[in-house]
C-alpha positions in Angstrom: 124.8 142.6 18.5 125.6 139.3 19.0 124.0 136.9 17.1 123.8 133.2 17.7 122.3 130.8 15.0 122.4 126.9 14.7 120.7 124.9 12.2 117.7 122.9 12.9 118.7 119.0 11.9 115.6 118.0 10.2 113.2 119.7 7.8 109.9 120.6 9.7 107.1 123.0 9.5 107.8 126.1 11.4 105.1 126.4 14.4 104.3 129.8 15.4 104.2 130.6 19.4 105.0 133.6 21.0 108.8 132.5 21.5 109.3 132.1 18.1 111.1 134.3 15.8 110.1 134.8 12.2 111.9 135.6 8.8 109.5 136.5 6.4 109.3 136.9 2.6 106.8 138.0 0.0 108.2 136.1 -3.3 111.8 136.4 -3.1 111.5 139.4 -1.4 112.4 140.0 2.5 109.7 141.9 4.6 111.3 144.5 6.8 109.9 147.3 9.4 110.6 151.0 7.8 113.3 151.3 11.1 115.5 148.6 9.6 115.8 150.3 6.2 116.7 153.7 8.1 119.7 151.8 9.8 120.5 148.0 9.2 122.9 147.8 11.4 120.8 148.4 14.7 117.9 146.7 13.8 117.8 142.7 12.6 114.5 141.4 10.1 113.3 138.8 12.1 110.4 139.2 14.2 108.2 137.5 17.4 105.2 138.9 15.4 102.6 136.6 14.1 101.8 138.5 10.3 99.6 135.6 9.2 97.7 132.7 10.9 97.9 130.7 7.6 101.5 131.5 5.8 102.0 130.1 2.2 105.2 128.1 3.9 106.7 128.0 7.6 110.0 125.6 7.8 111.6 126.0 11.2 115.5 127.0 9.8 116.6 126.9 13.8 117.8 128.4 16.8 118.5 132.0 16.8 120.1 133.4 20.2 118.2 130.1 22.0 114.8 131.3 20.4 113.2 129.0 17.6 113.4 130.4 14.4 111.4 130.1 11.2 111.2 131.4 7.6 107.7 132.2 6.6 106.3 132.9 3.3 103.6 135.1 3.0 100.9 136.3 -0.2 101.5 140.0 0.7 103.3 142.6 3.0 101.0 143.8 6.1 100.5 147.0 7.1 103.6 148.2 8.8 105.9 145.9 6.9 107.9 146.7 3.2 108.9 144.3 0.8 112.7 144.7 0.0 115.2 142.8 -2.6 116.8 140.6 -1.0 120.4 141.6 -2.8 119.7 145.5 -1.8 119.4 144.2 2.2 122.2 141.9 2.1 124.6 144.6 0.6 123.7 146.8 3.6 123.3 144.0 6.4 125.8 143.6 9.4 127.4 140.4 9.0 125.6 138.3 11.6 121.9 139.1 10.1 124.3 138.4 6.5 124.5 134.6 7.7 120.9 134.0 8.6 118.9 135.8 6.2 121.5 134.1 3.6 120.4 130.6 4.8 116.8 131.5 5.0 116.6 132.8 1.6 118.2 129.9 0.3 115.8 127.4 1.8 112.9 129.2 0.8 113.6 129.3 -2.7 114.6 125.7 -2.3 111.7 124.5 -0.7 109.5 126.7 -3.2 111.1 124.5 -6.5 110.6 121.1 -4.8 107.1 119.7 -4.8 107.5 116.5 -6.3 109.9 113.6 -6.3 112.3 114.1 -9.7 112.4 110.0 -9.1 108.8 108.9 -9.0 106.5 112.0 -9.1 104.9 112.1 -5.8 104.4 114.7 -3.4 107.7 115.5 -1.1 106.9 115.8 2.5 108.8 117.3 5.6 110.8 114.9 7.1 112.1 114.6 11.1 114.8 112.5 10.3 117.2 115.2 8.5 117.5 118.0 6.3 115.9 116.7 3.5 112.2 116.4 2.1 111.4 113.2 1.8 109.1 111.0 -0.4 106.8 108.8 1.1 106.2 106.5 -2.1 110.1 105.5 -3.0 112.0 107.0 -0.1 114.0 109.3 -2.1 115.6 112.1 -0.2 115.7 115.8 -1.4 118.2 117.9 -0.2 119.0 121.4 -0.7 120.5 122.3 -3.6 123.7 124.3 -3.5 125.8 125.5 -6.5 129.5 125.7 -5.9 130.8 128.4 -8.1 134.4 130.3 -8.0 135.4 134.1 -7.8 138.6 135.1 -8.1 140.5 138.6 -8.2 143.4 138.6 -11.0 146.6 140.6 -10.0 148.9 141.9 -12.6 151.8 144.4 -10.8 149.8 147.2 -8.6 146.7 146.4 -10.9 143.8 144.1 -10.3 141.2 143.1 -13.1 137.4 144.0 -12.0 134.2 143.8 -13.9 130.5 144.9 -14.0 128.2 141.4 -14.9 125.7 142.3 -17.1 122.7 141.5 -15.1 123.9 143.7 -12.1 122.5 147.3 -13.5 125.2 149.1 -11.1 128.0 151.7 -11.3 129.9 148.7 -8.9 132.8 147.0 -9.9 133.6 143.7 -8.5 135.3 140.4 -8.8 134.9 137.5 -12.1 133.0 134.6 -11.2 131.3 131.9 -12.6 129.5 128.3 -12.0 131.8 125.0 -11.6 130.9 122.4 -14.6 130.2 119.0 -13.4 133.3 116.6 -13.0 135.4 120.1 -13.1 138.1 121.1 -10.2 137.3 124.5 -8.7 140.7 126.0 -10.2 140.4 124.7 -13.3 137.0 126.0 -13.3 138.8 129.5 -12.6 141.0 129.3 -14.9 138.0 128.8 -17.6 135.7 131.3 -16.4 138.3 133.7 -16.2 139.5 133.3 -19.8 135.9 132.9 -21.1 134.7 136.3 -19.7 137.9 138.3 -20.0 140.5 136.8 -22.3 142.9 136.5 -19.6 145.2 133.6 -19.0 146.2 133.2 -14.9 148.7 130.9 -12.4 149.5 131.1 -9.2 146.0 130.4 -8.0 145.8 130.5 -4.1 142.1 129.6 -1.9 141.0 132.3 0.2 137.7 131.7 2.0 134.3 131.1 0.6 130.5 132.7 1.0 127.3 131.4 0.5 124.9 133.8 -1.8 121.7 133.3 -2.1 121.1 133.9 -5.9 119.6 131.4 -5.7 121.6 128.6 -4.2 125.6 129.4 -4.7 128.6 128.5 -2.7 131.0 131.2 -3.5 134.8 129.6 -3.3 137.2 132.3 -3.2 140.6 132.8 -4.8 143.3 134.8 -5.5 145.4 134.8 -8.8 148.0 136.3 -11.1 148.1 137.3 -14.4 150.2 135.1 -17.0 149.5 136.5 -20.5 146.5 137.5 -22.9 145.1 140.9 -23.7 141.7 142.5 -21.9 138.8 141.2 -24.2 136.1 140.7 -22.4 132.9 138.8 -22.9 129.7 141.2 -23.8 127.2 138.6 -23.3 128.5 138.6 -19.8 129.9 141.4 -18.6 129.0 145.5 -19.3 132.8 146.2 -18.9 136.0 145.2 -17.3 139.2 146.8 -16.7 142.7 146.7 -14.8 142.2 149.3 -12.1 145.5 150.6 -9.9 144.6 149.7 -6.6 144.8 153.6 -5.5 142.4 154.5 -8.0 139.7 152.2 -7.4 135.9 152.2 -8.5 133.1 151.5 -6.5 133.5 148.2 -5.2 131.5 145.7 -3.3 130.6 146.2 0.7 133.1 144.7 3.2 130.7 142.0 4.5 131.0 140.4 0.8 133.2 137.8 -0.4 134.0 140.0 -3.4 135.3 142.8 -1.1 137.2 140.1 0.9 139.4 139.2 -2.1 139.9 142.8 -3.3 141.2 143.7 0.5 143.0 141.1 0.5 144.7 141.2 -3.0 145.1 145.1 -2.1 147.1 144.1 0.9 149.5 141.9 -1.0 150.2 143.9 -3.9 151.2 147.0 -1.1 153.7 144.2 0.4 154.9 143.3 -2.6 155.2 147.1 -3.7 156.3 148.5 -0.1 
């Protein structure tokens, strides 16, 4: 199913009409129809239906297949709709929907935290000239927050290093990741994060690709790296487990639309080429 999405160039209210698509949230959960949960690949999580004439929040996100598309925050889920955890949906979503819901969720969260100007304390308002909220009193512009993070797969021979974050309670293993500190390059941040979380020193760091991740406003910068030295000793404050896995004996790993899986697949391809 083709999806063509374009951001609206300003930060304005999302006005409802019969030609407007809406993406609905209750708190930080996505509202969907039951049929979408049965088969996310065949149904998209936006609708022309009006679920509330007075939503808690409504923002014009952009154009979706030539229709206006807005992000809408509701107080509760109406009959016939179901609230699902955003992460649960994104891990099953087809890639076109993944990108749109990613953007909608990040802006919804950001708007929920941006009530007042951080410079003078005055109310922030929608702004029809830029993608930012504006303070009418001092002129300050508040832009959507983006937090850069590194995410990486470390290779050692035929093995890759994967871990289980303490905050994610599944059997899935994924890449090591972490936030970049102020004044730090992405590469230095990667070396620091891998060392802090696993005790491993890395080198030959190679950038691959990026992906937004709305928990709550991360921009994941994906890298591959090679083992340099050190013994694996993971930080239990960050990881429930971390192991070296042979590429032919991998545990449960993330789905294909995630940057984690793309990095894992890229590492496997390199290892197979090197050991063919």
